[in-house]
C-alpha positions in Angstrom: -20.2 -12.1 1.0 -21.9 -8.8 0.7 -20.0 -5.8 -0.7 -21.2 -2.3 0.2 -21.4 0.4 -2.4 -20.8 4.1 -2.1 -21.6 7.1 -4.2 -19.1 8.1 -6.9 -18.8 11.4 -5.0 -17.2 9.8 -2.0 -13.5 10.2 -1.3 -11.4 8.8 -4.2 -9.9 5.4 -3.3 -8.1 5.1 -6.6 -5.0 6.5 -8.2 -4.4 9.2 -10.8 -3.8 6.7 -13.6 -7.5 6.5 -14.2 -9.1 9.1 -16.4 -11.2 11.8 -14.5 -14.0 11.1 -16.9 -14.6 7.8 -15.2 -13.5 8.3 -11.6 -13.7 11.0 -8.9 -10.4 12.7 -8.2 -9.0 14.5 -5.2 -9.1 18.2 -6.0 -5.6 19.6 -6.6 -3.9 16.3 -6.9 -4.8 15.5 -10.5 -5.4 17.5 -13.7 -6.8 16.5 -17.0 -4.4 16.6 -19.9 -4.4 15.8 -23.5 -6.0 12.6 -24.7 -4.1 9.5 -23.5 -2.5 11.2 -20.5 -3.3 12.3 -17.0 -1.4 14.6 -14.7 -0.5 13.7 -11.0 0.8 16.2 -8.5 4.6 16.0 -8.4 6.2 13.7 -5.8 10.0 13.4 -6.0 10.1 9.8 -4.8 7.5 8.8 -7.3 9.1 10.7 -10.2 12.5 9.0 -9.4 10.9 5.6 -9.4 9.0 6.1 -12.7 12.2 7.4 -14.3 14.1 4.3 -13.2 11.2 2.0 -14.2 11.3 3.3 -17.8 14.7 1.5 -18.1 13.8 -1.6 -16.2 12.1 -5.0 -17.2 9.0 -3.7 -15.3 8.4 -1.0 -17.9 5.6 -2.9 -19.7 3.7 -3.2 -16.3 3.7 0.5 -15.3 2.0 3.5 -16.9 4.3 5.3 -19.4 6.0 8.2 -17.8 6.3 11.3 -20.0 8.2 13.6 -17.7 7.1 16.7 -15.8 4.9 19.7 -16.7 4.2 22.9 -14.7 0.7 24.4 -14.5 0.5 27.6 -12.6 2.5 27.1 -9.4 2.2 23.3 -9.4 4.4 20.7 -11.0 2.8 17.5 -12.3 3.9 14.1 -13.4 2.7 13.2 -16.9 1.4 9.7 -17.1 -0.4 7.3 -19.5 -4.1 7.2 -19.0 -4.7 3.5 -18.4 -8.4 3.8 -19.3 -7.9 5.4 -22.7 -9.9 3.6 -25.4 -11.8 1.4 -22.9 -15.6 1.4 -22.8 -17.3 1.3 -19.4 -14.3 -0.2 -17.6 -14.5 -2.1 -14.4 -11.7 -1.4 -11.9 -10.2 -3.0 -8.9 -7.4 -1.5 -6.8 -5.3 -3.9 -4.7 -2.8 -2.4 -2.3 0.2 -4.8 -2.2 2.4 -6.0 0.7 2.2 -7.1 4.3 2.3 -3.5 5.5 1.2 -0.2 4.1 3.6 2.1 6.1 7.3 2.7 5.8 9.6 1.7 8.6 10.7 5.3 8.8 7.1 6.4 9.1 6.5 4.0 11.9 9.6 5.3 13.8 8.5 8.9 13.4 4.9 8.0 14.5 6.2 6.2 17.6 8.2 9.2 18.7 5.0 11.3 18.7 2.5 10.6 21.5 -0.1 13.0 20.1 -3.5 11.5 20.3 -5.6 11.5 17.1 -9.3 11.7 17.6 -9.9 11.2 13.9 -8.0 7.9 13.9 -9.8 6.8 17.0 -13.2 7.4 15.4 -12.1 5.5 12.3 -11.1 2.5 14.5 -14.4 2.6 16.4 -16.4 2.8 13.2 -14.8 -0.5 12.1 -14.6 -2.3 15.5 -15.8 -0.6 18.6 -13.8 -3.1 20.7 -10.5 -2.3 19.0 -9.4 0.6 21.3 -8.3 -0.1 24.8 -10.1 1.1 27.8 -7.6 3.9 28.1 -8.0 4.9 24.5 -11.8 4.9 24.8 -11.4 7.2 27.8 -9.1 9.5 25.9 -11.1 9.2 22.7 -7.8 9.2 20.8 -5.0 6.9 19.6 -1.5 7.6 18.4 -0.7 7.4 14.6 1.7 4.5 15.3 -1.1 2.5 17.0 -3.5 3.3 14.2 -1.1 2.3 11.3 -0.4 -1.0 12.8 -4.0 -1.8 13.8 -5.3 -0.9 10.3 -3.2 -3.5 8.5 -4.1 -6.3 11.0 -7.9 -5.8 10.3 -7.6 -6.6 6.6 -6.0 -9.3 4.3 -2.9 -7.2 4.3 -1.7 -9.3 7.2 -3.1 -12.6 6.1 -2.7 -12.6 2.3 -0.1 -9.9 1.6 -2.4 -7.4 0.0 -5.9 -6.0 0.4 -8.6 -4.8 -2.0 -9.0 -1.1 -1.6 -12.1 -0.9 -3.8 -14.0 -2.0 -6.9 -15.7 0.3 -9.2 -18.4 -0.8 -11.6 -20.7 2.2 -11.8 -20.7 2.6 -8.0 -17.7 2.4 -5.6 -17.6 -0.7 -3.4 -15.1 -0.5 -0.6 -16.1 -2.8 2.2 -13.6 -5.7 1.8 -12.4 -5.9 5.4 -14.0 -9.4 5.8 -11.7 -10.9 3.2 -9.1 -12.8 5.2 -8.8 -16.2 3.3 -8.1 -17.3 -0.3 -11.7 -18.7 -0.5 -13.1 -15.3 0.3 -10.7 -13.7 -2.2 -11.8 -16.1 -4.9 -15.4 -15.1 -4.3 -14.4 -11.4 -4.7 -12.6 -12.1 -7.9 -15.5 -13.9 -9.4 -17.7 -11.0 -8.3 -15.3 -8.5 -9.9 -15.1 -10.3 -13.2 -18.7 -11.6 -13.1 -17.2 -15.0 -13.6 -16.1 -14.2 -17.1 -13.5 -16.8 -18.0 -11.7 -14.7 -20.6 -11.0 -11.9 -18.2 -10.0 -14.3 -15.4 -7.5 -16.0 -17.8 -6.2 -12.6 -19.0 -5.6 -11.4 -15.5 -3.9 -14.7 -14.6 -1.5 -14.6 -17.6 -0.7 -10.9 -16.9 0.2 -11.7 -13.3 2.4 -14.6 -14.3 4.3 -12.4 -16.7 4.6 -9.7 -14.0 6.1 -12.3 -11.6 8.7 -13.2 -14.1 9.5 -9.5 -14.7 9.8 -8.9 -11.0 12.4 -11.7 -10.7 14.5 -10.0 -13.4 14.0 -6.4 -12.1 16.9 -4.6 -10.5 14.5 -1.9 -9.4 12.4 -4.4 -7.5 15.4 -6.1 -5.8 16.7 -2.8 -4.5 13.5 -1.0 -3.5 11.2 -1.2 -0.5 7.8 -1.2 -2.2 5.2 0.3 0.2 1.7 1.6 -0.5 1.9 0.5 -4.2 -1.1 -1.0 -5.9 -2.0 -3.4 -8.7 -4.8 -1.8 -10.8 -7.0 -4.4 -12.5 -9.0 -3.0 -15.4 -11.3 -4.6 -17.9 -14.1 -3.8 -20.3 -16.0 -5.9 -22.7 -13.0 -6.8 -24.8 -9.8 -6.3 -22.8 -8.3 -7.0 -19.4 -5.0 -5.9 -17.9 -3.1 -5.2 -14.7 -0.8 -2.3 -13.9 1.7 -1.5 -11.1 0.8 2.0 -9.8 1.6 4.4 -6.9 5.2 4.7 -6.0 5.1 7.7 -3.6 6.2 5.5 -0.7 8.6 3.3 -2.6 12.2 4.0 -1.5 15.7 2.6 -2.6 17.5 0.5 -0.1 20.8 1.7 1.4 24.2 0.2 0.9 23.3 -2.0 -2.1 21.0 -4.0 0.1 18.4 -6.3 -1.7 15.1 -7.6 -0.5 13.5 -11.0 -1.1 9.9 -9.6 -0.9 8.8 -13.1 0.3 9.9 -13.0 3.9 7.7 -12.0 6.9 8.4 -8.4 8.0 10.1 -7.7 11.3 11.1 -4.2 12.1 14.5 -3.5 10.6 14.5 -6.0 7.8 12.5 -3.7 5.5 10.8 -6.7 3.8 7.5 -5.6 2.3 5.9 -9.0 1.4 5.0 -7.8 -2.2 5.5 -11.3 -3.6 3.4 -12.8 -0.8 0.5 -10.8 -2.1 1.2 -11.6 -5.7 1.2 -15.3 -5.0 -2.1 -15.0 -3.1 -3.7 -13.3 -6.2 -2.3 -15.8 -8.6 -3.5 -18.8 -6.5 -6.9 -17.3 -6.1 -7.2 -16.6 -9.8 -6.4 -20.3 -10.4 -9.3 -21.2 -8.2 -11.6 -18.6 -9.7 -10.8 -20.0 -13.2 -11.7 -23.5 -12.0 -15.0 -22.3 -10.6 -15.9 -20.3 -13.7 -15.0 -23.2 -16.0 -17.3 -25.5 -14.0 -20.1 -23.0 -14.2 -19.6 -22.7 -18.0 -19.7 -26.5 -18.3 -22.9 -26.7 -16.3 -24.5 -24.0 -18.5 -23.5 -25.9 -21.6 -25.0 -29.1 -20.2 -28.2 -27.4 -19.4 -28.5 -25.9 -22.9 -27.8 -29.3 -24.5 -30.5 -31.0 -22.5 -33.1 -28.8 -24.2 -31.8 -29.4 -27.8 
């Protein structure tokens, strides 16, 4: 599978928990801070989630939250820089869940029949046959239509998550062809360069995360939408972090989610654990492949001794 690359000056596909010295940032959303911290433009839902998470079993899996700070007229969230101390890190952003829009967002979008030409052109650039004949004639689609279409074109709908991008010097973002576990395994091997230590480190981290999620009151009582798992490794260390909670909202009336059920409008299920299971299963497969490659390499070396 071919992965397309883009310039580091293209629109940032990553989140603020990555130091600006490594990644491009959206002007105005992020600010540099003291060593070990980055600043993200204030979002009340995200700040509330991070405050809760600092008192939850998921605390070791999210960037440390250090409160708020004001710069000029803007308020920022102070967060741990997840790349601090790493040399030439390689990064993968995986957006989790079977949908990337909130139910409330869908309801609001459905009530507005405004045609969006920008979203129409985005659809056409991916699949010229996606818009209907009427949409082609109008050269526009509604936001509701676009939101639902976008998730069905990626592994969001088939695997419960999608790779937003990989950065290793250049930004690679064309992962729409990934729809199966076999294709995901190939992408993970590409991302890690089949390095067994990194694959095993990621696998162990995700198993620990799964255990923490089962014990997390936050996770049971929140609809987790648009959140990502950030995979980061360099020559000596690999880890995974939960990031981006701007669309994560508490459930009403003490309701709890399973996070494993298919979504139907009204049940608010997000499918987060469906995506996590896909990643763990594929890492298992990638470890088997990398182990076999290592054994083959050792066999070739011994034949020349």
